[in-house]
N, C-alpha and C positions, 0 to 999 in steps of 0.2 A: 449119204453113209460118211461117214469119218472116214479123213483120207487120210495113208498109210505113210512113218515118217521114212524117211531115207535115213538108212545104215549106211555110214564109210568105212571104206581099213583105216586101217589107223599110221598107214600107205600114205593112200591122200593124204590123211590128217595135217598128215608130216611136210609133205610136199607142198601143200595149202601153204601153211604157217612160216616153210624155212623160206618160199618169195614174197610169203608179208612183209616178214623179216627184214627181206633185200630192197626191199622198198619199193614192191609194185601195192597199188592202191588195193586199201582191199574188193575198192568197190568195180575194177578192172579184170582181178582175181574173180570176184561174184558172179559176172561176166561170164568167164571164160569160163569156172567149175560150178552155173548154175547151181551154185548156191545163195544164203541168202549173209549182205557182210556184218551184221552181224553172227552171225557161228563161224565165222572167222574169227572176227575180233574173240568170242568167248577161247574155239581150237587154240589161240595167239598165246592168252591168258593159262591155259590147261597148259600146256606146253612148258609157258616158263616157269610155271609149281614146279614141275615133274621134275624139268633143271636141275632145280634151285634143292627142288630139293635129294635129287639123287646128289651133286656137288655134294654137300655136306653132310648129309650122312646122316650116323646118332650125337654124332661128333662135331662142333660150335665153334676150336683148331686146328688150322691141319699140321698133320701129322709132319717135323720137323727135323 
């Protein structure tokens, strides 16, 4: 029987990523929130791409 994958809310992922970005180790967060450290790394990368895309938008030059 195959295991079902856990699904995490967006708010939960952001909470974990912000803790990771503030300097808490992925290993510590993995133990605390019961997720694999690689999951945290992936969430962090995804979050950084989203933030970059959000700020850059369609234009790559700032409106001054």
